[in-house]
N, C-alpha and C positions, 0 to 999 in steps of 0.2 A: 635714457634708457628704456627700453620696452619690457615690461614685466610678464610672467608666465599669465597672469589673469587678463591684462591688455591683449595679448596675442589669443588667448580662448575667445575671450568676446568678439574679437575681430574675424577669426576663424567661424565662430557661430553665426556672426553676422552676414557674413559671405554664404554659409549654408543656407539660413533661411532666406536669403535674396534670392537664392536658385530655386527655392521651393521645396527644397529636401530636409526634412526636419532628421535629428539623429535618431536613430532607433532606441528604445527604452531597452535596459538590460536589468538582469538582477542585481547589479551593482546600484542601480537607483531605488531599491527597495532595501538598501542596507546590506547587500549580499549574505543573506541567509543561507545557512549550511542545512537546515531542517524546517519542515512545516509540523505543525502538531495541534490539533483539538484538545481543549480542554474547559472544565467547568470552574468558573473563579468565585470568589467569596460570596457574591449576592446570588449566586444560583444561577446567574446566565452563562452563555457559551461562548467561545472566542475561539478563532483561528490565531496562531500565532506563528511568527518566524523567530527562530533562535540561531545564535551563531554557533561556532564550533565548540564553544565553552557553555553552550546552553543558557546563554543571555539572550534577551528577548530583544528583538530588534523591528518587530512589527507587532500588532495587535488588532485584529479586526472580528467586530461583532458577528456572530452568527444566529439566526433566527429558533434554532433548537440544538439539541445535541448532536456534535460531528461525530463522524467516524474517522476516515482516511482523507488525504487530498491527492490532487494530481499537480505538479509543477510542470508550466509549460518549459519546453526545452531552451527558448530563446527569451520572449517576453517575460516580464515580472507580473505574471497570471498564475493564479492557483484557482482551480477548482475544489471546492469543498463540498462533500458528499454527505448526506444524512445518513444517520444509522439506520441499517435496514429494519422493517421494510419502508424505506423515505420514499417521496416523491420529489424531494427538492435536491438541486444542485447548484450551487451560487458561483459563479465566476467573479474572481474579486481581482481587482488591479492593487497590487501588494505595496505600490509606491505611497497611496493615500489611502487605502481602503474602501474607494468606490466600487460599488457592484456595478459590472460591466454587463452582466446578462444572469437572468434567472432561469435554469433549465428547470422544465416541467417534464417528469416522465410522461408518455403517452397513455393516452386511454388504455386500461388494460395492463399496464407495466408499473413496476417499482425498481427503484435503484438498489442494488447490493451494498452500497458504499465505497466503491472501487472503480477507478477509471485510470486510463493513461492515453498520452499523445502519439501520434506517430511522429517519426523520427525528424520531420522539418517541421512539425508543429501544426501543420495544416487541418488537421482531423484529431477530434477526443472521441476515445472509444470508451464506453460505459458499460459495466455488467449489469445485466437487468432481468426481471421475471417477469415473463408473460404467464399471469397466473392464473388465467381461467382454464389454459391447456397445460399449464406446469413446465411449459419448456423454456429452456435458457436464451437469451438473447444478448448480444452486444450492440449497442446503440452507437450510431456515427453522429457526428456533430460537427459540422464546419467552423472550426476556429479560427479561420482567417476570413469568416464572412457572418459575423454576430452570432455565431454560435446555433445557427439553425440546423435544424433537424435533417440530414441526409437519407437517412433509412437506418436498417438495422439488418444483422445477420444472424444465424443460428449459431448457438455456442459450442454445440456439439453435445450437449449434455443436460441435465437438470440442477437448477441453483448455482450458477455462475457467479461465486462470489467475489473473485477476484481475476484481474486480467492484466497483462504485461506484455511488453514488446521484445523480442530477441533483438539484441544490440546489432546495429549494422544493418539491420533489415528490416523488413516491414511485416514479418511473422508475428502473429500474436498468440500468446499461450495463455489458456484459461482454465482455472480451478474450478472445475464442476463439481459443486459439494455433493450433488446427488439428492440433497434434500429438498422435497416440494412443500411450500408454504403457500398460504393466501391471506391477503389482509384482512379479511374479515375474521380471521382465526389468530390475528398476530404472528408470534413465532412459534407456533405449534407446527410439529414435524408430522406430516400428513402420510408419509408413503415409506416408514423404515421398514415393512417388510420385503419391499421391492426396491430399495435403495442401491444405486450402483455408481459412485463417484468416478470421476475419470479426469485425466489431465489431458487436453485437446490442444493442437495446434491448428491455428487456422490462418488463410491469406486474408487479406483485407476484403478480397471479393466475396467471402464467405465459404470458399472451398474448404472443405476438411482435410489436411494435409496429413494429421496421423492422431489418432485418439490411443491413450493407455489406460488400462485398469489395474488395480491391484489384485492380490489373487482373491479369490472367492471367499476365504475364511477372514477377510479383513474388508468386505464391502461396507461394513457399519463405520469405517474410518473415512470421514468427510473431508476430502480435499479442499483447504479453505483459502490459504495465503500464499502469495508467490514472493521469490526474490529470484534475480536473473544475475550471474556473473558474466563480465564482459567478454568471455569468451563463449558465452550461451550454454552454459550450465545452469538449469534451473532447480531451484529448491522449493519445496513445498513443505506448509505445516498443515497438520490434520486435526481433527476433532473427533473424538470415539463414541459413538452412538450406541455402543453393545454394553454387555454386561459390566458392572463397577468393577469387577472381581478381576477383569483381565486389564492387561497393562501394556497393550500395542504400541509398534513405534508410531512416534509423532511426527516423524521428520523424515522426508524423501527427497532423492535427488535422479534426475533424468536430464537426457541430453536428447534433442530431436533426433529420429532415427534409430534409437535404442530399443529393445524389445520389451524390457522390464525397468520398471524404477528400483534404485537402491534405496533400502530402506534402513535408517541408522537409530540406534537405541541403547539407552544406558543400561547397567545391570539392572536387575528385576526389582529389587528395593527401591532403587533413584527412580525408576520408571514408574513404579505404582505412584510415587509422591507426586506426579504430576496431573493426576486425576482425569486422564483422558482428554487433557484441553492443551494446545497449544495455541498461543494467541498472535503472535508475530513470529517473522522469520527473516533472516538478512544473513549476507556474506558480509565479512570483514572488508575493509577499503582495499587490502592486499589480495584479497580472495582467498587466503590461506585457512581462513575458519569459516565455518556455516553455525548459525546459532537459531534456537527457539526460545522463546518466553513460554512460562506456564502461570498466568495469573492466580489461577485456584490453587496452584501448588506452591506459590510464591518464589519460583526459582526461574533460572536460565541454566541452558545447557548449551555448550559449544563443542564441535566436531571438526575434525580433520575431514575435507571433503574428499581427499584422495586415499587415504586409508580406511575411511569410515569411524575411526576410532574416537571415544570420547574423550575430548582434552581436557575440559575443566568444567565445573559446576559453580554455581552461585545461587544463595538463597538470600532473596529480597522481597518485602511483602507488597503484591499486587504489582509487581514488574511486567509491562506489557510491550510498551513501544521498543521497537528494534529498528538500527538503521546502520548502513556502511559509515565507519569514519575514517579519516587518515591514517589514525594509528591502532586501528582494530573496531569495535562496533560501539555505537552509541545507544544508550537506553534510557527509558522513561518508566515511573512507576504512577500509581494512583494517589501518592501521596505528595506529589510536587518534586521530586527529585529528577536531575538528569545526570546519568552517569556514564563514565567511559570504561568499558570493560573489554578485556582480552583474555589471552591465555595466562590463567593463573593469577588475575589481577582484576581489580574494580574500583573505581574512584568515584566519588560524588563530586561532581562539578558545581552544581548548584543545587540549592533547595528551596522550595517556595510553599510554605504550608497551606496559602490561600488557594494552592492551585491544584485541582484534580487531573493529571494526564490523562486522555481516552487512550483507545486501545494501540494506535499506531502513529509512528514516528517517520515521516517521510523525506529522505535525503533530497536535496534540491541540487542537482548537477549544473555546474556552470562552467 
């Protein structure tokens, strides 16, 4: 009797005899549903892969505090980015934790902590600051050729904190936060009197396809983080740099070609409780909800992206990471919890007191 194992071994022997190795996939790394950086009990930092229930399936050391990660669309590879203004990004083989490549920001550049891949995975795009001029850049790296630097294109603004790709095409959308910084002054904001954030759509060639700005009275609302629904609707989270007495909207929606973004806000009392800071943004798995987290205000808000109405609110200490899940959204907090949240519900699926989840939870699409 020929067993399944024997059949598989025979098949693999034939494949290798032909000189063709099977292509590795995310299944070879435990099929993580999410990636997230965290600080662990001994004070060191790691990148974790989590299943849909928040259980660890991979754990890889990082040299310093991480921020976000980019997951390759086919191969079990992740790029872990340093927190801004960082100059490291590490390409990791998520099967065994091996460092495939270390990316160093070119001279005069630093990373902003976010990046994304082209649809076929051949190019990595990184959000960068050309800090002497203050101009934003999107770095291009050859993911299919050792992650060598291909070049860079203008981001269309200042302070490109996040970059994402529109589904089914190669158009990039960039969150140009508008805030100029320089490594010599750390995270000090150097241009608040002239700050002008925008949302910019770019072709991979560098052609600016469209840029949209907020109304002038909201020019101190820094556009920071992005989520894109499968139909191309873009959500963006903002951070207010104006007077603390004001409570502006911190969530916007836009579709390429539209004239103005739609801004979503809770009633004034609830909105003031966000303390002008949204940390992450995501659509639900079905796309019928869009949410932001506010770690300074210890809460999350979920909205209907069609009616723009507030659907539910959640109070949770230091909640920040947010990503789509099959039955709503997944979230993490700085106290080690992994949650499932949705319309009028929230459930803690795992809680690890020795882990401090960082700002972002990244969904791995397989």
